[in-house]
N, C-alpha and C positions, 0 to 999 in steps of 0.2 A: 832511719832513713838519712842517707848521705845526700846532701844537695849538690848538684852539678851545674855548671854554667851551661846554658843552652837547653837544659832540660825543662819540660812543662810540668806544673804541678797543680793541685787543686787547693784552694784556701778554704778555711773554716766557713766562709761566706758563700762557697760553692762556685766561684768563678775561677778561670784559668789565670796562672801567672807563669812567668818565665824567669830563671835566674840568669841575669845579664852581666854579673861581675862577682868575683871572689877576691877579697882584699888579702887572701892568705893569712889572715890573723883571726879567722872565725867569723868574719863579717861578709854579707852577701848584699848586692843590690838586686832587687826583684822588680820586674815590670808587671804591673796588674792590669788585666784587661778590663776590669770593672770601672777603674777610674783613669785609665790610661796614664798612669803615674808610676814613678820608680821609688820604691821604699827600701829602708834598710831592714835586715833580718839577722839573726844570730844563726849559728851553724846547725841548729836543730829546727829552723824554720820559724821561730817565734818572732812576732813583729814588736812585742811590748813585754812588760814584767807581768802582765795579765792576759787572760784569754781574750783574743781579739779576732775579728772577722777576717783580717789579713794574715793571720798564722797559716803556714803551709801544713797541710794535714795529710796528703797522699800525693802520689804521682797521678798526673793527669790521664784519664781515659775518655775517649770520645763518647758522649752519650748515645744510647741506642735510639734509633729512629724507625718509623714504620708508617704504614698507610692502610687504610681499609675503605670501603664503600658503604654508604647508608642510603636505603630507599626512605624518602619522606612522604608522609601521607597527611593529608588534612585531617585534624581531629576537632574534637569539641573544646580544646583549650584546658580540659581538666586531666585528661589521661591519653596514653598513646603507648605505642611500643616501637623499639628500635631493634633492628637486627642488622649486625655488620656482616659484611661479605668481604673475602679476600681480594676479589676482583670486581671490576665493573660487569663482566659478563655474567658472574654469579649473581650480582645484584639484580641485573635485568631479567635473568631467568626466574628469579624468585618473586619479581614484582607482580602486584595486582594491577587492575585497571584503575584503582583509586590513587596510585602513586602520582604526586605532583613534581617531584624532582628526585634526582639521584645525585648525591654529593660524595666527593673524595674528601676524606679527613686524613691529614698527615699529622703526625705527632712526634715529639722529641721527649725522651726521658727527662723528668724533672721540670718541665715546662707546664705550669699549672694555669695557664691563661685560658 
């Protein structure tokens, strides 16, 4: 992969970075979104002589995102079931009288919270 000034990349640590300067001698200055800091890299994207979280490993692609709707039912605290629906209308149509809430869930690929 050839690094280019202004292009966004993904680091080994998973965050976005941007090449902001090329010194034309094989060295690059790279801004890292994780630390909001600029670091030096070599022409192949390595940050150090060892494998590091700051290493550039790929071009940046926006993570996938999505949403779905879940009907919430009061349970006994030991078991329960969840059925997701593409729209609130579908969730409403499949709900029973025992439903206590209908929640929208949004997700981003790689977000494990």
